[in-house]
N, C-alpha and C positions, 0 to 999 in steps of 0.2 A: 241423879243426873243434873249437873249444873246448867245444862242447856235446856232444861225443862223445869224451871224453878218452881218451888211451892208458893202458895199465896202467903201474903204477910199475915203474921199472927201477933196478937197483943201479948204484952208482958213476957216477951221471949228474948233470951240472950242470943245476940248475933255477933259473929266474928268478921273481921275484915275479909272481904271477898265473897261473903254470902250474898246470894242474889234472890230477890223475891218478886212476885207479881202482885199488884194491888188486887183487892177483892173485887173491885169493879175495873174492868180493863181500861187502860188509857192508851194502849198501843206501845207502851214502853215497859222496860223492866228497871229494877232499882238495885244498885250494888252498895253493900255496906262498906263505907270508906273510913268510918270511925266506929270501933267496936263498942258495944254497950247492950242495954236492955230496952226493948221497945216499950212504948207507952200503952195506956189502956185504950186509947182512941186512935184509930188509923189516921195518919197525917194526910194533908192535902198534897197530892203528888204533883210535882212539876212535870211539864211535858216538853221540855227542851233538853236535849242531851248535854250533860255536864252540869246542869243545875242541881243544887243540893237542897235537902230538907231535913230538919232536925226532928227526931222522933224519940222523945225523952232523952236518953244519953246516946242513942244511935244517930249517926249521920248517914243518910242515903244519898247516892248520886245517880241521877237519871242516865240510863244507858239504852241503847237500841238493841232489840232482839235480832236485828239484821245488820249489826256492825260488821264492817269488812274484816276479814282475816288476812292480815298483811304478811304473815310469815308462818310457814310450816317447815319442819326439819326432821330428818331421820337420824336417830341416835342409836348406836349399837354398843352396848356395854359388855365387855368381855368378862365372863364369870367362870368359876370353876365348872368345867363340864359343858360349857355352852355359851350362848349369847342372849342377853336381854335386849328386846327390840322396842323402841319407842318412836311413834309418829307424834311429834310434839306440835301443838297448835297454840298460837298466841291469839287471844281474843279478849277484847275489853280490858286489857291490862294484865290479864291472868294467863297462866300456862296450863294446858290440858294435854292429855294423851288420848289417842283413839284406841278403844278396846274393841278389837275385832271379834272377840268371842261374844260380846253382848251388843255390838253395834251401837256403842254409846261413847260419849266423851267423859273422861274422868279427870277431875281437877288435880293438878300436881302442885300448884303454888299460887297463892293469892297475894295481890298487891293492892295498895290503897289508891293507885292511879287507875284511870280507865283508858289511858292511851296505850295503843300498841303500835310501836314504830316499825319501820322496815328494818328489821334487825339482821345482823350477820351471825350465823351459828357455825362453829367449827367443833370438831372432835379432836382432842389431844390429851395424851396421858390418861386415856380411858374416861375423860370428862367431856361432857357437852358444855361448851362455853359460849355465852351470848354477848355480843357487842352491839350496842345501840348508841348513837350519838348523844352525848350529854348525860349518859347514865353510867354508873359503875358497872363494869362487866360482871355477869353472874356465871356461876358454875353449877352444874347438876351432875351428881354422881350416881343417879339411878334411884336415890332415896330422898334427897333433900336438895334445895337450892340455897346458895349462900353467895356472898360477894367474893369475887376473885381477889386474892391477896396480892401483896407486893406493889401496891400503888400503880396499877396499870392505867394507861390513858383511857379517857372516856370517849372512845372512838367508835365510829359506826361501821368500820371495815376491818376485816382480819383474815389472815390466811396462814397456814402452817407451811414453812419453807425451811428445809435443811435443819430440822429439829429445833426451830424457834418459832414463836408467834410473831408475825409482822402485822402491825395495825396502823390505820390511818383514818382521817376524817374526824379529828378531834378539834373542836372549836377552841381558839380562833386560828389554829395552825393547820389549815387545810392542805398545805403542801408538805407537811412533815410526816415521815414514816418512823414509827417506833418499833423496837424489837425487844423481846424478852431474853433472858439468859438461856443458854443451851439446856434443853431437856427440863426446863422449869417454867411452867406457865405462870407461876406466882412470884417471879423475881424480875423486876423491871428497873434497870439502872437508869437514872435520870439522864445520863450521857449517851445512852444507847438509842440514838435517833439521828436522822439526817434529813435534809431538805431536798426537795425535787423542784428545781427551778422556781423558787419561792416568789419571785417578782414578776411572774408572767400573768398574774391576775386570774389564774385557772386553778381549780381545786382538784385533788385526787378523787376519782370517782369509784375506783375499785382496784384490787390487787389480784393477780393470777399467777400460778406457777405453770411454766411450760418447759419441759425438759429440765435442764440444769439452771434455768434462769427464773428470776422473779420479775414479772412485768408489772409496771405501775402505770395505770391508765388515768390520764387526765381527759378533759373533754376534747382537747385539741393537740394532744401529744401522747406518746407512749415512751416510757423509760425502762431500761433493763439494768438489773444488777446481778452479779454472781459473787460467790464466796470462795475462799481458798480452803485447803484441807483443815485448817484450824477454825473454820466457820467464821472467818472474818471477811467483811466485804472487801473484795479486791478489784472490783470492776463495776463501773457505773457509766452508762452512756445514754444518749438520746437515741431511742430505737426507731421512732417514726415521728414525723412532724406533719401537722395539718390532718392528722388522723388520731382518733381517740374513741371514747365512748361516752354517751350520755346516760346509759343505763347499766348499772352493775349487774343486773339480773339477766342481761342479754348474753353474757359470756358463757360459752359452752365448749367443752373439749370433747371431740369425737376422734378417736384413734390418733391421739397426740397432735391433732390439728385444732387450733383455737379459733373459734368463730365469735364474732362480736358485731354489734350494731353501732353506727354513729349516724349523724344527720345526712351523710352522703350515701349511706347504703349499708350493706352487710359485707363484712370482710373476713378473710381467712388468713391465718398465719401458719404457713407450712414449714418454713425454715427460718429465713432471715427477715423478710419484710411482709407487711400485710398486702393482700391482693383483694381487689374489689370483685365480688362474685354475683352481685345482685342486679346487674344492668337489665336483665330480662323482666324484672318486676319493678322497674323505676316508677311507673305510675303509682304503685302502692307506696313506695318509699317516699315519694314527694308529697303524698297526701296524708302522711302520718301526722296527727294533731298533737300528740304528747310523746316526744322522743325520750322523755325521762322515765317512762313507764313500760317500756318494751320488756317482755319476759321471754326467755328462751328455755328450751329443754331439748333433750335428745331422746329418740325412740327408734329402735331398729335401724340404726345408721342414717336416720333422717334428722335434720335440724328443723326445729319448730320455733317460730317467733310470733308471739302474740303482739299485735301492733295497734289494737283498738279499732274504733269505728273509722271506716274509710269511705270517702265520697269521690267517685270517678265518673266524669261525664254525666253528672246529675243523678247517678244511681248510688244509693247508700248501702254499703256492706257492713253489717254489724259484727263487732267482735272478730275481726279478721285475724287469722293465723296464716302466716306465710310458711310454706313447707319446702325445704330444699333437700333433694335426694343427693347425698354426698357421693353415691356410687355412679349415678348417671348424669350428674350435673343438670338436673331439671328442677323447675319450680312449679308448684301449684299453690292454690290458696284454699283455705277452709273457713267456715264461720261457725262460731260457738253461740250457744244460747245465752251465756253470761260472760262477763269479763274474767280475766285471769290475773291475779295479783302475785301469786307465788306458786312454785311447783317443786315437787320432790319425787324421786324414785325410791320406793320402799320395798324391802324384802321381808315377807311375812315368815311366820314360824314354819310353814310348809315349803319354804324356799322359793315360792313364786314371787315374782317381782311385778309391781304395779306402779303406775304413775298417778300422782294425786295433785289436784289443783285447789287453790283457795280462791274464793270469789268475794264480791262486794256485799253479799247478803248473809254473811255468817255461815256459809256452807262450804263443805269439802266435797269435791266430786272426783271420780276416778276416770282417767282417760280411757276412751273407747268402751266404757261400761255405763256411765250415767252417774247419778248422785248417790252418795252414801246415805243421804236422808232425802226422802221425797220422791226419788226416782224420776226427777224431771228429765226431759229428753235433752240431748245435746244435738245441736243442728250443725250439719256439715255441708259445705258446698265447695266443689273443686272442679277444675277443668283439666281434661286430658290434653296433652300437648298437641299442637296442630298436626293433623294427619294429611300427608301428601303422597298418595300411592304413586309409585313409579315416577314418571317425569313430572316434577312440580310445576312446570311451565305449561302443561297441557290440560285442557278441560276434560272432566269425566262426568259420567252419569252415576250419581249415588242412588242406589236402589233401595236398600234396607239395612237395618242394624239389628243384630242378634245380641242380646244381653243375657249373661248367665250369672245367677246369684249363688252364694254359698248355700249348701244344703241346709245349714242351720240359720239362715237369714231370718232376722226378726223384723226388719224394717222393709218398707217398699220405696226404694229410691225412685225419683223422677228423673227423666232424661230430656235434655234440650240439645238441639243441634244448631249450628250456624255454618253456612257454606260461604266461603270467600269473605268471612268476617261480616256478613250481613246480619240482620236482626236475628236474635235467638228465637227459635220456634220450639214450643213445648210438645214433646211426643207423647207424654203421659207417664203413668207409674209402671214400674216393673213389678207386677203382682203375681208372677209365676217364676219358677226356678229358671226356665228358659222362656224368653219373651222376644218376639220379633216385631219390629216397628217398620212398616213401609215408609220410605222417605218420599217417593215420587208422588204418592197420593195425598201427602200432607203439606208439602212445601210449594208445589206448583213450579218453583224454580229450583229443580234438583240438580242442575248442571253447575259445575265449578271446578276450581283447581285444588282446593283443599277443604277439609272438614274439621270443625271443632265440636267437641262434645262436652256438655256441662252436666255434672251429676249432683243431685241435691237429695239429702236424706235427713230425717229426724228420727232419732231412736235413743232410748235409755240404755240400749244394749250395745253390743259390739258394732263398731263402725266398719267402713269399707266392705260393705256387703257384696259388692260386685267383684267378681274374680275374672271375668272375661267379656270382651266386647269384640264382635266380628262385624266387619263392614263389607257389604256386597256392592260392587261397583263395576262399571264397564268403561273402557276408553270411548270417548265420544265418536271417534272414527268408526269403531266397530258398530256402534248404534246406527250410524248413518248407512253403513253397508247393509245391515240387516233390513233397514227400512227399504 
């Protein structure tokens, strides 16, 4: 297992990509970036990532055991009688697959670099193809990696559209889109390219297919192209102005509706034009510190957007995920224990589908399950939409809350309430399948027009343990009459 490397050994032949630990721990690992044979005496190991040390004819480069995993990808290779499945992970410049039968990472390909960029992977002609800015695209056929032929652009973005590969993000032509020959990922005509408003000072940030159109996203504009029956570009227009995206990984298609993030909020393209859908969570949108690192995913018809640490009214929310229910047009937010760098939905051999994230610490974790390694807990916090029983203009007496957990619940969520947006009051843990919390004896000021509920849970297992919340309340007039 390359993620649990052996100790360094004297007079041993090492190949590029081999990783060792020093016999006396330094807090770092060391990757062979020049093949050779180690010396008879252990070298003095550097303790800064990227520094090198010579060891007889071997050159070692210092790496971190907690280096971020910037990219994970799902690749399905069609074979006779079935499908080969690969959950591909990029880490410290090398490529691994996750072996679910042994719960370990298996190295697929070693490189002399230790850098792992935010790459774009696509599957085309039964090949997994990787694009990363400034690098020759690579192809993987399920057995070996090699350079993609045909002199493709050294681009960082790619998408398959109408039986061609379209690529962008190649220095220095950041407003140029390149495209391959039809049905041939390894044939790139030098004249098969076009510019998208090259003089606007804005670069292409991502490409996306929606219906019959290819959408080209810059930071401050969106462009659309279509092709004719001969697969020749027949239509190009400015699709939207003053709207674009800062983060390629924020684009998510749910039921042929394309959602994306830009500095002004979260947008949805239903048919013709983008519509802003995030005004309800504007305080979070305005507090996003890094708009270039927003990561999106879809799960059970909900849109999820990881937006980083958020500070609102002096309170810091770590690793915030905004959740949009596309069916009910509702927003909530959750918090995770660790950042999210990339995400992928993967179908296993038993046909079950799971969602996987990569993090800053060289770990992969499974959504609503916990970590594949270490079983560290995922932290979740979200608010129920404001509850306004009957007439929202009239005051009520909120008496108690009944909370019901799943029968299989592993966590003990905690419940807080707020009446009329006053301070949050902690009611305690839900430590039984059915738990009743009296409100009147805890808050003192139990009268109000509306009620908010905040749910907080930490668990390495399945999240959303609560399946039902019941509120017992009385109109204030009825209370007065009883008195």
